[in-house]
Steps between C-alpha positions, in 0.01 A plus 500: 500500500178548700312172484174673577518708181689243268343415173551125429437361148501122472498342152379146530244355748651165587632395846798746463264782405198462724702417801712802446187709464370376842829600669507827333165591586558402868790736508284775378589524125258587221505186296396424143520151343503473127395152415414326168366160586336506849639526845688204609663483176607172334566353841127517580336489158710265289785340687530425866140504633350312198773246480495426878121471476525253222763302675290491822215345283731237384641440845139443618439240233820315608341472854250242355799270432636561841171430663484156331855423633377593856210267462215736406318417184239705318187347356226632254135480573483132398778400738770462230845629598611814331858471390554821304410860548433721193605864445270716297745757391252753383367516862852498651624784283176698560573475874875581447409822321219600736735462794770694330265779418362502852848536645576785263180674622603450859840672425309785327280552804786501731708766312182713463447495875835667559437760230707368207397621160504228220516606130411215269752518209870482394766705665805662345766723658551838336750602782605377841229730634213449242317203361239480227213269519340384182149410638287218399240728352754645262581818686817608676590640834825649619599424865770680686701319751765546771544124519453246212484118533508274201348162549385379166597128548585245225331313227534139376792460262416360154730400211465542130486130451236445772237790461196447732165514328275491823332180382745205475833667566469697826692709746435452867270803495279359227422164653191628705307551164499120424149348546607139473788303650780456257522136401881498479663813626875558405661744762813656360726607787569324826556799718260611772206596281532209273537250793204637689263509205615165366408336818171709529384377159617138582293509818199638317516206261704591196768286348808717558844514327758728670787610266803597695826630347692402813592178683213521731193706575525812708872552426538809701363340820634274778614184331357260755164684473496496127579126505191439714285691276621346179444161665153592587426619147603188349329280749175672431532459129668808374742452205808702581740569205836600645774651307245588227527849379203633291568640159155588383122452572248496223137424438427175315132414442305502818817487713856620536844368426805601715817452300817436702846604399610140466235434233240332708137609490252488780136507407216626724165671519647820656830662577572712806803734466688566832825624379554807722392855490608844377467830689231755391730800482498600129301792366483677832762770456728357763822537299404840382501623869827328578381189669758212464395172365689162499565309186190300561276812512455495878523828705823502704420580876690503825385326828264791584347483143664822361558511137787707342277816498438689812140475627422205278457145651409165350360172650397152395573289194585809284824518711604125468604480869292196602176403320285466798191701601619518860843651384306749265285618789797532730694713239198718464466547872876571541477743211232717649650485855830622366362761270260644775766491789369213709718247669611247255726182471651414141364191330654188638477215253662265735188474716242459230286196508371350174261226403436279200139377497549152369360213698689462732602865522858619526580785729840653554669776695855622546810335350465211263640151476689614196682773699614232741606259230700760322681624818352840504327420829634293791203323674392173662201338328226278638226349278207302653243315263137570598426131464629459848278773647194366686261767379613434140425126546149592631439711209636255225799739413781298347711757322685786642760606771633775710852623449679755724833680452693618798812717497797303623627630837205726595223266414294777356230386267581643172268319265241220451301307264157350557342262256146409610137569459448877611880546515418867449351499851776286652792715385400788716663388828822435300468846349466650840812316623703611189375860522574528871816290487375250746738204572407136480459466878244791522302344217522146652397608845179666364188299573321336203165317497517123500427359241559775250709535188670793649643257762743403226649852493572484872643142463729609226623788726565262779719280275705799410584565870878469595611431856860596458581180709 
């Protein structure tokens, strides 16, 4: 295929879609995006960007408490000490939505700069080489394609016994319409989304109950990290109900009741459902053109984002590969490079860094503690608590750690975990080490600033050094 004449149609304008569009345009393709909700997709408009903005606001409020611990006290105009900050949720949510909209506009301007055409509407495949756009104004347009990318994302999962109403029973995409802080918020689901938003609302001033069906919060994450977060939750006043499976959620008067499988009832003012997501792949004609879907409805793809139909690719949450915006974007970029003949390396999930935006944050890369514990990976492990780090002491940081995994024999860094404020920034040197197969001595001999939190990463590497003596 001649990239300079290739017609590329992308259905969905989230990270997988717009990043793919930028690559395709750079390679000379004629690119059309069919997008329903706004460029940036759910990641920018209703999920990642809004939630992290909300979380950042809550984190800022927690700094008042840290300031007092460090000896800094705030006073009002009459000289009385101010002990509590107050969040005006209507103002907070207005800023959240404005910021998300601004980010979407920035993406729109960027794709326009490189000549990408955007059709506002819903896309459907009529064949591997033709898509139909049902436009927002009610019209339709047929778009021919040499390459198609599906990047339609996912939507919050709901249950028949817990139907959101957008007022008291909410999905994580609906919470930004609230104009007053929930008095008592019951968060159902203790995975990443549930844990992040539970702590955000706790920080903003709500009474929060977290309903977890598992033994601990964040059951899919590093167990040491999850333990730190659950301890922090409880210490700050959150009620965590472990081994408590939700059976139903219903309105009752001016509040809600979450009914548990064991018969208990939990009352609150609002309920937030964080029980997973489902791919947006139905009604698009995918199966009609031969595209293979998994049992869960995700589009089956290989490591260069190809579907089962030649010329049709897919990226992002609709594929079920890994629900991260960074992975969606990488899938989209890989797809276009592969389709248009540019140099490309297949997706390598072993070097993906991920972050959970609790306080402290949890950042991970490479192999997991679970893989070591079950014997599927053979590695030496060192974990250093941040409470011993001088910069952490200066900043009043008491919770968190750095953990490194080094392959036995070679000493190659094959994974790591950082639990700390801004762990999303601190994980980068560990990710570089994993990606480039650096060994512990190479990491240990690299200068770090003193004092710094990153100094604990080098110290952990030094402790993994073996002399052979």
